[in-house]
C-alpha positions in Angstrom: 7.8 4.9 -32.4 7.1 2.0 -30.2 5.7 2.4 -26.7 6.7 0.1 -23.9 3.6 -1.3 -22.2 3.6 -2.8 -18.8 1.9 -6.2 -19.2 0.5 -7.7 -16.1 -0.8 -11.3 -15.9 -3.8 -11.5 -13.5 -2.3 -14.8 -12.3 0.6 -12.8 -10.8 -1.9 -11.4 -8.3 -1.2 -14.2 -5.9 -0.8 -12.6 -2.4 -3.6 -11.3 -0.2 -3.3 -7.9 1.3 -5.5 -5.8 3.5 -6.3 -2.1 2.6 -7.1 -0.1 5.7 -8.3 3.4 6.2 -8.3 5.6 9.3 -11.5 7.1 10.8 -12.5 9.0 13.9 -15.1 7.3 16.1 -16.6 8.4 19.3 -15.9 6.2 22.4 -18.4 5.4 25.1 -16.9 8.2 27.2 -17.5 10.7 24.4 -13.9 11.1 23.4 -12.9 11.0 19.7 -10.6 8.1 19.0 -8.8 7.5 15.7 -9.0 3.9 14.6 -8.4 1.9 11.4 -11.1 0.1 9.5 -10.7 -2.6 6.9 -11.6 -1.2 3.5 -10.9 -4.5 1.5 -8.9 -7.7 1.3 -7.6 -8.0 -2.2 -5.2 -10.1 -4.3 -2.0 -8.4 -5.2 1.4 -8.9 -6.9 4.1 -8.0 -4.4 7.5 -6.7 -5.5 10.0 -5.7 -2.8 12.4 -3.0 -4.0 15.9 -3.0 -2.8 16.1 -1.6 0.7 18.3 1.3 1.6 19.6 2.8 4.8 19.2 6.4 5.8 20.5 8.6 8.6 17.5 10.0 10.5 17.9 12.0 13.7 21.5 10.8 14.0 20.3 7.2 13.8 20.9 4.8 10.9 17.5 3.5 9.7 16.7 0.8 7.1 13.9 1.7 4.6 12.0 -1.0 2.7 9.9 0.0 -0.2 7.4 -2.4 -1.8 5.2 -2.2 -4.9 1.8 -3.8 -4.6 -0.2 -4.2 -7.9 -3.9 -4.9 -7.5 -7.0 -4.7 -9.7 -8.0 -1.2 -10.4 -9.7 0.7 -7.5 -10.8 4.3 -7.2 -11.3 4.5 -3.5 -7.6 4.6 -2.4 -5.6 7.5 -1.0 -2.2 8.1 0.6 -3.7 8.3 4.1 -4.4 4.6 4.0 -2.2 1.7 4.8 -1.4 -1.8 3.4 -1.0 -4.9 5.6 0.9 -7.8 4.1 2.3 -10.8 6.0 1.4 -9.1 9.4 3.5 -6.1 8.5 2.1 -2.6 8.0 3.1 -0.4 5.0 2.5 3.4 4.6 1.3 4.3 1.1 3.6 6.7 -0.7 2.1 6.8 -4.2 -0.9 5.4 -6.1 -1.0 5.1 -9.9 -3.2 3.7 -12.6 -1.7 1.0 -14.8 -2.9 -0.2 -18.3 -6.0 1.9 -18.7 -7.7 1.3 -15.4 -7.1 -2.5 -15.3 -4.7 -2.3 -12.4 -3.5 0.0 -9.7 0.0 0.2 -8.4 0.6 1.1 -4.7 4.1 2.2 -3.7 4.5 1.7 0.0 7.1 1.9 2.7 7.4 -0.6 5.5 6.5 1.0 8.8 9.1 0.6 11.6 
């Protein structure tokens, strides 16, 4: 039985993306403020999935899902976000590809 392997050429990682996390910091007035912090800027392969339209709160809304493939990282979680071409994406899923050589990030464009 043959297994289908996903082969990724590192040369396909040709787009830079920012990985950002959220953290709580204390302002000068003592209030706790949630802000984002840059975790890393990495090279990625970017694949836009076909968009779809949904009806949310009686309003038709377009949804754009994108797959970002990067070199393997273990410090990612779904609370983080991806910034690509000045647009912010919410992370939906994170998965390991080809025995920890790469990580796939499924994300949705934030409106």
